[in-house]
TIFI-332677 format. One record per residue (C-alpha): residue in three letters; x, y, z. Coordinates in steps of 0.25 Angstrom, whole numbers, plus 5000, padded with zeros to 4 digits. Layout:
<recs>
alaXYZ/...
</recs>
This chain:
<recs>
met547153125258/ile545953035258/asp546852915259/asp547652975270/leu546353015278/arg545752875276/phe547052815281/ala547152905293/leu545752875296/arg546052725296/leu547252745305/leu546552835315/ala545452735316/lys546452625319/glu547152705330/arg545952735338/trp546552775351/phe547552875344/thr546352935336/thr545452945348/val546453025356/ala546853115344/val545453145340/val544953175354/ser546153265357/leu545853345344/ala544353345346/leu544553405360/gly545653505355/ile544853555342/gly543553545349/ala544053635361/asn544653735351/thr543353735342/ala542453755354/ile543253875360/phe543353935346/ser541853915343/leu541654005356/ile542654105351/asn542054105337/thr540654125343/leu540954235353/met542154305346/leu542254285331/arg540854255325/met540354375318/leu538854415319/pro537954365308/val537754505303/arg538154585291/asp539654615290/pro539854595305/gly541254645304/gln540754785303/leu540054785316/val540554855328/gln540154885342/phe540355005352/met541054985365/ser541055095376/val542255085385/tyr542255165398/pro543655175405/gly543755055415/glu542454995411/pro542054875402/arg541754905387/met540254905384/asn539354915371/gly538254995377/phe537655125373/gln536355205374/tyr535355215363/val535655365361/his537155325359/tyr536755225349/glu535955335341/arg537155425342/val538155325336/arg537055275326/asp536855415321/gly538155485322/asn539155385316/thr539755375302/val540455245303/phe539355135305/thr538255095296/asp537355045308/val537455065323/met536554965331/gly536254945345/val535754825354/ala535354805368/pro535054675376/ala533754665383/arg533054555392/leu531554555388/thr530354465389/val529654405377/ser528254345376/arg527354305364/asp525854285364/gly525754305380/ser526754205383/glu527654205395/pro528754315393/gln530154255391/ala531454335393/val532254365381/tyr533554425377/ala533254535368/glu534054655361/tyr533654795358/val534254835345/thr534254955336/gly533454955324/asn534654945314/phe535254825322/phe534854715313/ser535054795300/gly536354845305/leu536854705307/gly536254655295/val535354545301/glu534154495294/ala532954435300/ala532654285299/leu531254315300/gly530454445298/arg531454565300/met532454625310/leu532254755317/arg532354885309/pro532655025313/gln531255065312/asp530954965323/asp531855035333/arg530855155335/ile530055185348/gly528655205345/gly528555105333/asp527255035330/ala527754905336/ala528954845343/val529654745335/gly530754635338/val531554525332/leu531754385337/ser533054315337/trp533054185329/ser533354095342/tyr532254165350/trp531254155338/asn531554005338/ser531553975353/arg530354065357/phe529554075345/gly529853935338/ala530354005325/asp528954055322/ala529054125309/gly527754195312/ile528354275324/val528654395315/gly527654495316/arg527154445330/arg527254505343/ile527954465356/thr527954535369/val529354595374/asn529254645388/ser527754665387/val527954745374/pro527354685361/val528454665350/thr528254625336/val529254525330/val529754565317/gly530854465314/val531754355319/gly533254375318/pro534254285310/arg534654155316/arg536154185316/phe536054325322/val535954325338/gly536354465341/ile537654535342/glu537954495356/val538754365356/gly538154265366/thr536754325366/thr535554285357/pro534454395358/asp533054345357/leu532454475352/trp532854605346/leu532054735348/pro532254875343/thr532854965354/ala531655055354/met530954935360/glu531854955373/ala531055085377/val529755005376/ile530154875383/ala531054965393/gln532154885399/pro532754985409/ser533854895413/gln534454905399/arg534355055399/gln535455155402/asn534955295406/gly533655255399/arg534155215386/leu534455075380/phe535855025382/met536354955369/ala537654895362/leu537954965349/leu538454895336/ala538754965323/arg539154925309/leu540354995303/lys540355055289/pro541154985279/asp542355085279/val542355115293/ser543355055303/ile543155025318/glu544155135321/gln543355235313/ala542055195320/thr542755205334/ala543255345332/gln541855395327/met541155325338/arg541955385349/val541655515344/leu540155485344/asp540255415358/arg540655545364/ala539255585365/arg538855465373/leu540055485382/glu539555625385/asp538155565388/met538755475398/val539555585405/arg538255665406/thr537455545411/phe538555495421/asn539155625424/ser540555565422/ala541555625412/gly542255485412/trp541255435401/leu542055525391/glu543255425393/ala542355305388/arg542755255374/leu541955195363/asp542555075355/val542055015342/glu542254865341/pro541954755330/ala540654685333/gly540554585321/ala540654475331/gly539554535340/thr539654605353/ser539954515365/ile540054535380/leu540254385380/arg541354385371/glu542154475380/arg541854385391/val542354255385/ser543254285373/arg544554285381/pro544254155389/leu543854095375/leu545254135369/ala545954075381/leu545153945379/met545553945364/ala546953955368/met546853835377/val546153745367/ala547153785356/val548253735365/leu547453605368/leu547253575354/leu548753595352/leu548953495363/ala548053395356/cys548853415343/ile550153395350/asn549653265357/ile549053205344/ala550353235337/ser551153165348/leu550153045346/leu550353045331/leu551853055332/ala551852935341/arg550852865332/gly551752895320/val552852805325/ala552052685322/arg551852735308/glu553252755304/arg553252625296/glu551952675289/met552552805285/ala553852745281/leu553152645272/arg552352765266/val553652835262/ala554152705257/ile553052695247/gly553152835242/ala552352925252/ser552953065252/arg553153155265/leu551953235262/arg551153105260/leu551553065274/trp551153195280/arg549853195273/gln549553065279/val549853095293/leu549153235292/ala547953165287/glu547853085300/ser548053205308/leu547053285301/leu546053175302/leu546253175317/ser546053325318/gly544853325309/thr544153215317/gly544553285330/gly544053415324/ile542653355321/ile542453305335/gly543053435340/ile541953515333/ala540853435341/leu541653455354/ala541853595351/tyr540353635350/val540053555362/gly541253625370/ala540853765365/ala539353745369/thr539853695383/leu540853815384/ile539653915380/arg538853855391/ile539953875401/leu540254015397/leu538854055397/ser538553995411/gly539354105418/arg538854235423/pro537954315413/ile538754415406/ile538354565408/gly537654615396/leu537254485390/pro535954395393/glu536154285403/gln535854185393/leu536954195382/ser536954115369/ile538254075362/asn538053985350/val539253925345/gln538953885330/pro539953825321/asp540353915310/leu541453925299/arg542553985309/val542353875319/ser542353765308/leu543653825302/phe544253835316/thr543953685319/ala544453635305/gly545653725306/ala545953665320/ala545753525316/val546753545304/leu547753615312/thr547753515323/gly547853405313/val549053465306/leu549753505319/phe549653365326/gly549953305312/leu551253375309/val552053295319/pro551653155315/ala551653195300/trp553153245301/asn553453115309/ala552853035298/phe553753095288/ser554953085296/ser554752945300/ala554352885287/gln555752835283/ile556052705276/ser556952665287/thr555752645296/leu555352535287/arg556652465287/glu556852475302/gly555452425305/gly555052535314/ser556052515324/leu556652645324/gly556852715337/glu556152845340/arg556652955331/arg557153075339/ser556353175331/arg555053105334/arg555453095348/leu555653245349/val554353275342/gly553553185351/arg554153235364/gly553953385359/leu552553365357/val552353305371/val553153425376/ala552253525369/gln551053455375/val551553465389/ala551953615386/leu550553645381/ser549853575392/val550653645403/val550253775396/met548753735396/leu548753675411/ser549453805416/gly548453895409/ala547353805415/gly547953815428/leu548053965427/leu546553975423/val546053885434/thr546853975444/his546254095438/leu544854035440/ser545254005454/asn545654145457/leu544354195451/arg543554105461/asn544354155473/leu544354305470/asn543954395481/leu542654445475/gly542154525487/phe541054435491/asp540854295496/arg540354205484/glu539854085492/ser538454055497/val537754175490/leu536454155482/leu536154245471/val534754265466/thr534254355455/leu532854415455/asp532254475443/ala531154575446/thr531054645432/arg529654595430/ser529154585445/gly528254705444/tyr528954765457/glu529354905458/arg530754935462/leu530554985476/gln529554875478/leu530554775473/ser531654835482/gly530754805495/leu530354665491/tyr531854635488/arg532154685502/asp531154585508/leu531654475499/leu533054495505/gly532554475519/arg531754355514/leu533054295508/glu533854315520/ala532854235528/ile533154115520/pro533854005528/gly535354005524/val535354145519/arg536354235526/ala536154365518/ala535354415506/thr535454535497/met535254585483/ser535954675473/gly536054725459/met537154635455/thr537954515462/pro539454485462/ile540054435449/ser538754455442/gly539154565432/ala539154715432/gly538154805439/gly537854945437/ser538955055438/arg539055205439/phe540055315441/val540055365455/asn540455505461/ile540955505475/asp540755625483/gly542055695486/val542855605477/ala543455645464/glu543655535455/arg544655535443/phe544055505430/glu545055385427/asp544655325440/arg543155335437/arg542355205435/arg540955165437/val540655095450/ser539854965451/leu538454975457/asn537754865465/pro536354885471/ile536354795483/ala535454765496/pro535954755510/asn536754635514/tyr537354625500/phe538754625506/thr538454525517/thr537754435507/tyr538954435497/gly540054445508/thr540654575503/pro541354645515/leu540854775519/ile542054855522/ser541454985528/gly540155045530/arg538854975530/asp537954885521/phe536654925515/ala535454915524/phe533954895521/ala533755025528/asp534455105517/ala533255095509/gly532655235508/arg533855305513/pro534955385505/pro535755295495/val536955225501/ala538055135494/ile539155045497/val540455045489/asn541554935487/gln542954955491/ala543454985477/leu542555105476/ala542955145490/arg544455135487/his544255215474/tyr543455335479/phe543855345493/gly545255275495/thr545455235509/gly544355325514/asp542955275519/pro541855295508/val540755265518/gly539855385519/arg540355445506/arg539355475495/phe539355455479/thr538455475467/phe538255405454/asp538555485441/asp537155465435/gln536355505448/gly536455605459/arg536055505471/ser537155505482/tyr537555375489/glu538155365502/ile539255255504/ile538955165516/gly539955055515/val541154995508/val541154845504/ala542254755498/asp542454755483/ala541754645476/lys541754595461/tyr540454605453/leu540754605438/asp541654485438/leu542854415445/tyr543854495437/glu543454635440/thr544154725450/pro542954755460/pro542354885455/arg541955005463/thr540554965467/val539455035474/tyr538354955481/leu536955025482/asn535854985491/thr534754925482/leu533654955492/gln533855105490/gly533655105475/gly532654995473/ser532954855467/gly533054825452/gly532354725444/thr533354615446/ser534054595459/gln535154495464/phe534954435477/ala536054365485/leu535954275497/arg537154225506/thr536854095511/asp537353995522/val536853885514/ala537053845499/pro536453955491/ser535653865482/ser534853815495/val534153945497/val533753965482/ala532353915484/glu532053995496/val532554125489/arg531554095478/arg530454085488/ala530854215494/val530854285481/asn529454225478/gln528954275491/ile529454415491/val529554455476/pro528654355469/asn528754425456/val530254425455/asn530954315447/val532154245453/gly533154245443/lys534554185443/val534954115456/thr536454075458/thr537554095469/leu538654195469/thr539654085467/glu539054035455/gln538954175450/ile540454195452/asp540754065445/ala539854105433/ser540654235432/ile541954155429/val541354045420/val542354085409/glu543554075418/arg543053935424/leu542853885410/ile544253925405/ala544853865418/leu544053735416/leu544353725401/ser545853765402/thr545953655413/ala545353555404/phe546153595392/gly547453585401/val547053445406/val546753395391/gly548153465387/ala548853385398/leu548153255394/leu548553275380/ala550053295384/ala549953175393/ile549453095381/gly550553145372/leu551653115383/tyr551052975385/gly551052955370/leu552452995368/leu552952915380/ala552152795376/tyr552752805362/thr554152825368/val554052705377/ser553652615366/arg554752665357/arg555752645368/thr555352505372/thr556652445367/glu557452555374/ile556652535387/gly556952385386/val558352405384/arg558452495396/met557752395405/ala558652285400/leu559852365404/gly559252385418/ala558252505418/thr557252495428/arg555752515426/gly555852635435/gln556952695426/ile556052665413/thr554852735420/ser555752855424/met556252865410/val554852875404/leu554352975414/thr555653055413/ser555353065398/ala553953115401/leu554353215411/ser555453275402/leu554353295391/val553453365402/ala554553445407/ala554853495393/gly553453525391/leu553453605404/ala554653685400/ile553953725387/gly552553745393/ala552953815406/pro553353945399/leu552053945390/ala551253915402/val551954035409/met551554125397/ser550054075396/pro549454145408/arg549754275401/leu549054235388/leu547854185397/ala547854315405/arg547454385392/leu546254285390/val545754265404/gln545354385412/ser546154425424/leu547054295423/thr548354325430/val549654255427/glu549754155439/pro550954095446/pro551553975440/leu550653875447/pro549753835435/leu551053805427/ile551653725439/val550353645440/ala550253625425/ala551753575425/leu551453475436/val550153425429/met551053405416/ile552053325424/gly551053235430/val550353225416/gly551753185410/leu551953075421/ala550553025419/ala550753015404/ala552152945406/tyr551652845416/val551152735406/pro552252745396/ala553252745408/arg552552625414/arg552552555400/ala554052585399/ser554352525412/arg553752395409/val554452365396/glu555052225396/pro556552235392/ile556552095385/gln555252125377/ala555752265373/leu557152215368/arg556452105360/gln555652225352/thr556952285347/
</recs>
């Protein structure tokens, strides 16, 4: 084998053009597969670095018609912890945005997590320095508040100071003693997040983060460890019994019996919990399928090149047989060359994979922040045994795949007659059929890839042209953060009203408003409503979305007012009013007029009068059916700590940013200007995954078509060189150059036609597979397939041009002299 590899290395070094093409093709194919698999491994397969991760489970609450969620109040955590017989530990964790300072330094924002006292002991996580939190730390009224730093935060903020244990830091103005540093590998249970600090849940009452409370209690995700002899099904059955008390609490709180229809599921959590995973898992699987086809195309292409290259080695193989080489020996020699190529491509592909994976992560995380996760996500793609085995397996498998055809050809062509006839044998029928079959397969797969790419590009175009219920152009979005401004809510409401007048006075600004949430920015608040005089069936009962807005909101966003009137500044201090969208009006009032009707929310007795109806608009994402929505006048209820301002401009939105900042500094100097973007950018950020898939699928389709062109060119060039004598005879008998050119082009088009005949049915079926992986992808008319077929016909003609030109210039006399 060493001799075979040494010989293969010399041979490949000599044939530099062939080696370069083969290695680059394999490096791209294996690298792309490794890059996508690395992300799948990180987000979906990698287990948490804890004790027995396979025993971990999480609880998911499902209300009919609404998204699943892992969120429970502390009292419900206590009920599950104390009442179960199927878990060894039940743990809770809640995210928090806090500030940390040390020795009087400037406070810095951190991403922290409140955890129950048994969180680390239940997971089996040991401290890298000091100790982790203990159950006795999680008690209100303890001697001192304590916390644990993450490894990354300890290194970046405290310079890996080993003396940090026992010292105090200030968390939201509260002194906290650092008792330990977490291990390097443990970065929390939520994939994509890296907490800087862990605090006991008892600290939440001291630090007081009202935005994270529901009815005055901390809202947390629950995790548990199964007992060794307990199945998930057994745990689910017991948890649904225990969960009945929670549902009855919800019925009393919201005055809605519908909560009794909610369901609690127990699911595996060994790979961690992940909102991000649910967002990108199916697109990643779609990309994995594409790169697998791309690698198959690369294998077929190299097999074609090796097959054509094997013709020149017929005498070599025959000579090896003549001096005693066995069939197995020939196979081993050719496969050694193939594996050397694939191994080299795999090594280069690994480097490309991690560059590509890092790029994909940056693109994925450049989109709209995912609700429930911090804006700054962190995904670390680290090599591990699973990825290494995948890459090695891909390299070996591809080497065997593209090496089988030339290996079989080496065996079948190694006849003693080849030596006697001096290599002048005509092209064997079997080799001709195999070579043509490989090219046909390339064309078929390329058609599938190009058709799929066309479908995904069409899907992206449809998303961008949806009727969203608002005008996305020329709208500037500005986020103001007043959480530490020192203003009271009513005072801030008056200042914001003055600020709106100042913003509308900026040259180039047509209208300005503010709201609790902006279109395509994620979910806002939601509640159940009770419409006076309307009896709603339980199965139709759903929460309605809420959005507190200021006057001129619909004018600024371009949402049509269907009936009634808009909010007015004069509404402040008057009885509460509301505006509803068409979806709510249709559901509760049918064809009747809702203006003047009244409603209340389940958890309060305050009555609202409907004063207007507006067109439906999307707020969560582009895929949603516009939900029933209630707009409230924010001036009637005060303004929250963070507000979203919007300005419709007659000029480029970016040109008024400086004036907006000056206006904020003049009216509310203690309020920070946060994110500044445009509505168009916000919408594009919400479909960054779809844009990435469309871009990559198009790139993969182009590469696949290029590989098919190379394979077709190689086959035709080889065929022309083998048929030079035949072409000379034809021309000597009167064939024109045009006829010779037509002969070569016809041969190329016949191969393309055969590939289209095989690839078209596969391309017709591929949208159904993609529809399972890409959200809301509908099976489109055959336009993408038609475009793909036309592209491959053009590719076939382009690949055949040079061989056809070369064939038409054959000199009959010189060709006949070579016989």
